MIDOSE-1310 file (N, C-alpha, C; in nm, 2 decimals, decimal comma, always signed):
residues 75
mnrq	+9,78/+7,32/+8,36/+9,93/+7,31/+8,37/+9,94/+7,45/+8,48; +10,02/+7,44/+8,56/+10,05/+7,57/+8,68/+10,12/+7,63/+8,61; +10,17/+7,76/+8,70/+10,25/+7,88/+8,64/+10,40/+7,82/+8,61; +10,46/+7,70/+8,71/+10,61/+7,69/+8,68/+10,62/+7,61/+8,58
vlid	+10,55/+7,54/+8,54/+10,55/+7,38/+8,41/+10,52/+7,50/+8,32; +10,44/+7,61/+8,30/+10,38/+7,69/+8,15/+10,55/+7,77/+8,16; +10,65/+7,78/+8,27/+10,73/+7,87/+8,23/+10,85/+7,80/+8,17; +10,86/+7,67/+8,24/+10,99/+7,57/+8,20/+10,92/+7,55/+8,05
ntid	+10,86/+7,50/+8,02/+10,80/+7,47/+7,86/+10,81/+7,60/+7,77; +10,81/+7,70/+7,83/+10,82/+7,83/+7,72/+10,98/+7,83/+7,71; +11,07/+7,79/+7,86/+11,18/+7,84/+7,82/+11,26/+7,71/+7,71; +11,24/+7,60/+7,74/+11,23/+7,51/+7,62/+11,22/+7,51/+7,53
kikq	+11,08/+7,54/+7,46/+11,07/+7,62/+7,32/+11,15/+7,74/+7,27; +11,17/+7,85/+7,37/+11,27/+7,96/+7,39/+11,41/+7,96/+7,34; +11,47/+7,79/+7,39/+11,59/+7,75/+7,35/+11,64/+7,68/+7,26; +11,50/+7,67/+7,14/+11,53/+7,57/+7,05/+11,52/+7,65/+6,92
lpdm	+11,51/+7,83/+6,93/+11,47/+7,93/+6,83/+11,60/+7,94/+6,79; +11,58/+8,01/+6,68/+11,75/+8,07/+6,59/+11,72/+8,23/+6,66; +11,88/+8,26/+6,65/+11,85/+8,42/+6,72/+11,77/+8,51/+6,67; +11,72/+8,52/+6,52/+11,63/+8,65/+6,49/+11,52/+8,56/+6,57
klke	+11,45/+8,47/+6,61/+11,31/+8,47/+6,65/+11,36/+8,48/+6,80; +11,42/+8,48/+6,88/+11,48/+8,47/+6,98/+11,45/+8,61/+7,02; +11,49/+8,74/+6,94/+11,52/+8,86/+6,95/+11,36/+8,87/+6,92; +11,26/+8,85/+6,84/+11,13/+8,84/+6,82/+11,02/+8,81/+6,95
vndf	+11,10/+8,75/+6,99/+10,98/+8,70/+7,12/+11,08/+8,79/+7,25; +11,16/+8,80/+7,23/+11,23/+8,88/+7,36/+11,14/+9,05/+7,33; +11,15/+9,06/+7,22/+11,04/+9,23/+7,22/+10,93/+9,21/+7,23; +10,84/+9,07/+7,19/+10,71/+9,07/+7,23/+10,69/+9,07/+7,41
adfl	+10,77/+8,98/+7,48/+10,78/+9,00/+7,61/+10,80/+9,15/+7,64; +10,90/+9,25/+7,60/+10,86/+9,40/+7,65/+10,74/+9,43/+7,65; +10,70/+9,42/+7,51/+10,54/+9,47/+7,46/+10,44/+9,45/+7,58; +10,45/+9,31/+7,59/+10,33/+9,26/+7,71/+10,35/+9,31/+7,85
lski	+10,51/+9,36/+7,87/+10,52/+9,44/+8,03/+10,47/+9,56/+8,00; +10,52/+9,65/+7,89/+10,51/+9,79/+7,86/+10,32/+9,81/+7,87; +10,27/+9,71/+7,80/+10,11/+9,71/+7,87/+10,06/+9,73/+7,92; +10,11/+9,62/+8,08/+10,10/+9,57/+8,17/+10,09/+9,73/+8,27
ddki	+10,23/+9,75/+8,23/+10,28/+9,90/+8,31/+10,15/+10,02/+8,28; +10,15/+10,05/+8,13/+10,03/+10,14/+8,12/+9,91/+10,12/+8,21; +9,88/+9,99/+8,14/+9,74/+9,97/+8,26/+9,75/+10,03/+8,41; +9,83/+9,96/+8,47/+9,86/+10,01/+8,61/+9,85/+10,19/+8,62
ireg	+9,92/+10,23/+8,55/+9,96/+10,38/+8,54/+9,83/+10,45/+8,50; +9,77/+10,38/+8,43/+9,65/+10,42/+8,35/+9,53/+10,45/+8,52; +9,54/+10,30/+8,55/+9,44/+10,30/+8,68/+9,49/+10,38/+8,83; +9,61/+10,40/+8,82/+9,63/+10,46/+8,94/+9,56/+10,64/+8,92
vqkl	+9,62/+10,62/+8,79/+9,54/+10,79/+8,75/+9,44/+10,84/+8,76; +9,35/+10,74/+8,70/+9,21/+10,76/+8,71/+9,16/+10,74/+8,85; +9,22/+10,64/+8,97/+9,19/+10,65/+9,07/+9,24/+10,80/+9,18; +9,37/+10,85/+9,10/+9,36/+11,00/+9,18/+9,25/+11,09/+9,13
isds	+9,20/+11,07/+9,03/+9,13/+11,21/+8,95/+8,97/+11,14/+9,09; +8,95/+11,03/+9,05/+8,82/+11,01/+9,12/+8,81/+11,03/+9,26; +8,94/+11,04/+9,34/+8,93/+11,10/+9,45/+8,93/+11,24/+9,52; +9,03/+11,32/+9,37/+9,04/+11,42/+9,40/+8,95/+11,48/+9,42
ksfq	+8,94/+11,60/+9,52/+8,80/+11,69/+9,52/+8,81/+11,84/+9,44; +8,89/+11,83/+9,32/+8,89/+11,97/+9,25/+8,82/+11,97/+9,19; +8,68/+11,87/+9,13/+8,58/+11,91/+9,04/+8,46/+11,88/+9,10; +8,46/+11,88/+9,23/+8,38/+11,87/+9,38/+8,22/+11,97/+9,33
ylkd	+8,27/+12,05/+9,31/+8,20/+12,21/+9,28/+8,09/+12,17/+9,16; +8,15/+12,09/+9,08/+8,06/+12,05/+8,98/+7,90/+11,96/+9,00; +7,92/+11,88/+9,15/+7,83/+11,80/+9,17/+7,76/+11,87/+9,24; +7,80/+12,00/+9,32/+7,70/+12,10/+9,42/+7,62/+12,19/+9,28
eedl	+7,66/+12,17/+9,19/+7,58/+12,27/+9,09/+7,48/+12,24/+9,03; +7,39/+12,33/+9,01/+7,22/+12,29/+8,96/+7,24/+12,29/+8,81; +7,15/+12,18/+8,75/+7,15/+12,17/+8,64/+7,09/+12,24/+8,56; +7,15/+12,30/+8,47/+7,12/+12,41/+8,41/+7,01/+12,35/+8,26
ysvd	+7,01/+12,24/+8,23/+6,94/+12,24/+8,15/+6,84/+12,11/+8,18; +6,71/+12,09/+8,13/+6,67/+11,95/+8,18/+6,59/+11,88/+8,04; +6,54/+11,78/+8,07/+6,50/+11,69/+7,92/+6,40/+11,76/+7,85; +6,34/+11,85/+7,96/+6,22/+11,93/+7,88/+6,26/+12,06/+7,79
dlke	+6,43/+12,10/+7,81/+6,49/+12,19/+7,71/+6,53/+12,15/+7,58; +6,50/+12,01/+7,54/+6,54/+11,93/+7,43/+6,44/+11,93/+7,34; +6,50/+12,00/+7,22/+6,42/+12,02/+7,12/+6,36/+11,85/+6,99; +6,47/+11,80/+7,00/+6,45/+11,64/+6,96/+6,55/+11,55/+7,08
ryr	+6,45/+11,44/+7,07/+6,51/+11,35/+7,14/+6,57/+11,26/+7,07; +6,68/+11,18/+7,09/+6,72/+11,04/+6,98/+6,74/+10,92/+7,07; +6,72/+10,81/+7,02/+6,67/+10,69/+7,13/+6,81/+10,64/+7,08
């Protein structure tokens, strides 16, 4: 099923719903769109942070501890 056929089928079904169910469908569509927006924002922030040079000094700093410093190892 292509996108337009799916949209048309969904619209036909929505037209048959009573008013209260129509409001629920609208609220659910808003919820789905907000999830997409949140994902776009989250991925954008993650990209900004990963591209940032703010914590570059941590990569250049030598390790203070090694595996040999552990008293007990968990698997």
